[in-house]
C-alpha positions, 0 to 999 in steps of 0.5 A: 457865437457864444451866448451871454450864459456861455461866456465867462463875463466874470472870470475869477481865480484865474490871475495872480492878482485881483481885479475889479470888473464892471458889473454887467447886470442890472440890480433890479430887473422888474418891468417898467411900470410894474409896482413892487410888492414893497414900498418903492423907497425900499427898492430904491434903497436895495438898488443903492446899497445892495441890501435892505431890511424888511421889518415885521414880515413874519408874525411871532406865531409864525416865527415860533413854528419856524424856530421849532422846525429849525431846532428839530432839523438841527437835532435830528438832522434831515433826509440828507445826512451830509447837509448837516455842517458842524462848527470847526474847533472848540468842540465844534462837532457838538455845535451845528453851523448849518443845515443845507437844503431845508426846503427839500427836507421839511414841509415847513421850509418848503412852504416858507420858500414858496411864501409870496412874501419872499418868492413874490418879491424875488420875482419882482427884483429878478424880473423872471420866474425863480427857483431856489439855488441854495437854502440853509438854516444858519445857526450861530450858537451862543459862545461857539458860533464862528465867523463868516469871512468877507465874500461875494456869494456870486463869486463862488456861485459863478466860479464853483457852481456855474451861475452865469449872471448876477441875477440872484438874490438872498433872503435871510429870515430872522428866527431870533432877535439879532444883537450888534454884539452877537455876530450879525451879518455886516454889509459894505453898502454899494459894493454890489456894483463892483466885482472883485476877482479872487486869487488861487485855483480852486481844488476839487471838493473844496466845499467840504472845507469852505462850508466851515471856513472858506479858503478860496474865493476870499477877497484881498485885504486891499480891495476890502479896505477900498470897498469899505472906504467907498461905502462904509460897513453896516451891521443891521441887527433886526428882530425876529420876523424880519427879512434881510434881502441882499444882492448876490454880489454884495460884500458881506461877512460876520464876526464870531458869536461869543455872547450868550445869545444864539442867532438862527436864520433861514436863508434862501437864494432865489435865482432867475429861471433863465439864469440856471446853472451850467458847468462851473466857470472855474473848471471844477467839478460841480458842488453837490446837489444839497449845496447848489441845486441843479435838479430843479424841474420847474419854477416856484409857484408863489403861495398867496393864501397860507394856513398856519405853519404845520407843527413838524416837517417831513 
């Protein structure tokens, strides 16, 4: 008899028409009676909406050090050459879209991933030890930053990476002030409670294109319209130092940035240790290690007392 981690509880890209499947996992796995590391009302909002904004988590001095390191990674690249992703079109080769796995290429971002303000909250929400499934620095450059189309991260992580259950969350650390007109991430509140399957068999090495523009794992327009009618669309534009926390199945996306204001954020996906990856449920080859981490020896050890972020990484 197959276990829950072996069964495909969320099949997608297998049928000619999209379906809505019932969510089989709780949103918060914290133990009864356990006090959260943030106000309880923020946890309640996260459960209801599938996302929450935490203001003033990191100080201006910390943000300055993190931004300095993010800019250095963009300019020099990291230890993993393939992890530096350029924008598509319009001279995109000169505009970096993302640098993946910064916590494996920089002491600064390795420490940020373990910071208790992030990892401690992840442990509470997921009710387990945690590790980083994916990390990246997202750059939405002024005038040339392209859109990220609507999607559920879990649909991709389940189908292309082999993540068994909805027991992962994303945390986006704002390194620049956001503006409503510069392409901040938009969310469909409540969408995390429905799993929308996608249509189309995924080709191998799809990641080479999807990291710039996703063609598979894209929800259909009717489902997106239905989700927006049920919960609306919200586009929070928090200031630098804030953290946006969202569930792995929350529908989200962002518009292009044609303003003079750059957007930079450090993005970490915390997965429950008990929810580690198996073979992709879409019967494709696993995506490379810099995109989806399989070679993880132990959970994160949360760092409580932290000195200032160092200047320059490894």
